[in-house]
C-alpha positions in Angstrom: 6.8 13.4 -91.2 7.6 13.9 -95.0 9.6 16.9 -96.2 8.0 19.3 -98.7 10.7 18.0 -101.3 9.5 14.5 -100.9 5.9 15.3 -101.1 6.4 17.4 -104.3 8.3 14.4 -106.0 5.3 11.9 -104.9 2.8 14.5 -106.3 4.5 15.0 -109.5 4.9 11.2 -109.9 1.2 10.6 -109.1 0.2 13.2 -111.7 2.6 11.7 -114.3 0.9 8.3 -113.7 -2.6 10.1 -114.1 -1.8 11.7 -117.2 -0.2 8.6 -118.6 -3.4 6.6 -117.9 -5.5 9.1 -119.4 -3.1 9.5 -122.4 -3.2 5.8 -122.8 -6.6 5.5 -123.0 -7.2 8.1 -125.6 -6.8 7.3 -129.2 -3.7 9.3 -130.3 -4.1 11.0 -133.8 -1.7 13.2 -135.7 -1.9 16.7 -136.9 0.4 18.2 -139.8 1.4 21.8 -138.8 0.3 24.5 -141.1 1.8 27.9 -141.9 0.7 30.2 -139.2 -0.1 27.5 -136.8 0.8 28.0 -133.0 1.1 25.6 -130.0 -2.0 27.2 -128.5 -4.3 27.2 -131.3 -3.5 23.7 -132.0 -3.7 22.5 -128.2 -7.0 24.6 -128.2 -8.4 22.9 -131.2 -7.8 19.6 -129.8 -9.2 20.5 -126.3 -5.9 20.3 -124.3 -3.4 22.5 -122.7 0.0 23.6 -124.5 1.8 21.5 -121.7 -0.3 18.5 -122.4 0.5 18.8 -126.2 4.2 19.2 -125.5 4.1 16.0 -123.4 2.3 14.3 -125.9 5.3 14.9 -128.3 8.3 14.1 -125.9 8.7 17.8 -124.8 9.8 18.7 -128.3 10.8 22.3 -128.8 8.0 24.9 -129.1 9.3 26.0 -132.4 6.7 24.8 -135.2 7.7 24.5 -138.8 5.1 23.8 -141.5 5.0 20.2 -142.4 5.9 19.0 -139.0 3.6 16.4 -137.6 2.6 16.5 -134.0 0.8 13.7 -131.9 -2.7 15.0 -130.8 -5.4 13.1 -128.7 -8.3 11.4 -130.2 -10.8 13.9 -128.9 -14.0 13.3 -127.2 -14.2 12.5 -123.3 -10.3 11.4 -123.3 -9.3 14.7 -124.5 -11.6 16.4 -121.8 -10.1 14.2 -119.1 -6.7 15.2 -120.3 -7.4 18.8 -119.8 -8.8 18.1 -116.4 -5.7 16.2 -115.3 -3.3 18.8 -116.5 -5.3 21.5 -114.8 -4.9 19.4 -111.7 -1.3 18.9 -112.4 -0.3 22.4 -112.6 -0.4 23.5 -109.0 1.8 20.4 -108.1 4.7 21.5 -110.3 6.4 24.1 -108.3 4.2 26.9 -106.8 5.5 29.2 -104.3 3.5 27.6 -101.6 5.5 24.5 -101.9 8.7 26.5 -102.0 9.9 25.9 -105.4 9.6 28.3 -108.3 9.9 28.0 -112.0 13.2 29.0 -113.3 14.2 30.2 -116.9 14.5 33.3 -119.0 12.3 36.4 -119.1 11.8 38.5 -121.9 9.8 41.7 -122.5 7.0 42.8 -125.1 4.6 45.3 -125.4 2.3 43.6 -123.0 -1.5 43.5 -122.9 -3.6 46.2 -121.3 -5.3 45.6 -118.1 -7.5 47.8 -116.2 -5.9 46.8 -112.8 -2.1 47.2 -113.4 0.5 47.8 -116.0 2.5 45.1 -114.4 1.4 42.4 -116.5 2.9 39.3 -118.2 2.3 36.1 -120.4 2.9 32.7 -119.3 2.1 29.5 -121.2 0.1 27.5 -118.5 -0.8 29.7 -115.4 -4.4 30.7 -115.5 -5.2 34.2 -116.3 -5.8 36.4 -113.2 -2.8 34.5 -111.3 -0.3 36.9 -109.7 3.4 36.0 -109.7 6.5 37.4 -108.4 9.4 37.3 -110.7 13.0 37.5 -109.4 16.0 38.4 -111.5 18.4 35.6 -110.6 21.5 37.7 -110.9 20.3 41.1 -109.2 17.7 39.9 -106.6 15.4 42.6 -107.9 11.8 41.4 -108.1 8.3 42.5 -109.5 5.0 41.3 -108.9 3.0 40.8 -112.3 -0.7 39.8 -113.4 -0.8 37.0 -115.9 -3.2 38.1 -118.6 -1.8 36.6 -121.7 -0.1 33.5 -123.3 3.4 33.1 -124.1 6.3 33.2 -124.7 6.4 30.9 -127.6 9.2 29.3 -129.7 11.9 29.1 -127.2 11.6 26.7 -124.3 13.9 28.2 -122.0 11.8 31.4 -121.8 9.2 30.9 -119.3 7.5 34.5 -119.0 7.0 37.5 -121.1 6.9 40.6 -119.0 5.3 44.2 -120.0 7.6 46.9 -120.8 6.9 48.3 -117.4 7.5 45.2 -115.3 10.8 44.6 -117.2 11.8 48.1 -116.4 11.2 47.7 -112.9 13.2 44.4 -113.1 15.8 46.2 -114.9 16.0 43.9 -117.8 15.2 46.5 -120.7 18.9 46.7 -121.6 19.3 43.2 -121.4 16.6 41.7 -123.5 16.7 38.3 -121.9 17.4 37.6 -118.1 17.5 34.6 -115.8 14.4 34.6 -113.4 12.7 32.7 -110.9 8.8 32.9 -111.1 6.7 32.3 -107.8 3.0 32.0 -107.7 1.6 34.5 -105.1 -2.2 34.0 -105.7 
């Protein structure tokens, strides 16, 4: 029987191979960053996810400067296939069901209002409506939040933006930035 860690590594390798095959078949183009551009906006305009755009550019920093040149997919069916492969890859990369959460830094911001809860958060790739548990790595405190926004942008180590209410429960209002683990609940 294969361990969950080995299955996770095999799944990640398979996903990377599929992504490479799709990206290899797409005609890559380039895009010159303009003032006011965001990774999300550029990715959306080219029909790919932010993570796919980062992967195409060798995982470069998420900080964009006007004049930077990014590699983008050529478009058409290849770009749509890239989006599908990236969407299929997302659950393989460390969900709570596989026992491996995403680790990084959490910050807080005003948050986007939601009728269901004030415990909301922004994440770059998780689908809207996903519930995650955010656990403070040093204190062990945790809070369950609903993903209803995109972000954080600009600092690759920051993996989630928490609403003010969620940050308060986690105890990070005074810290501003805190080491966390993010596990997908549903």
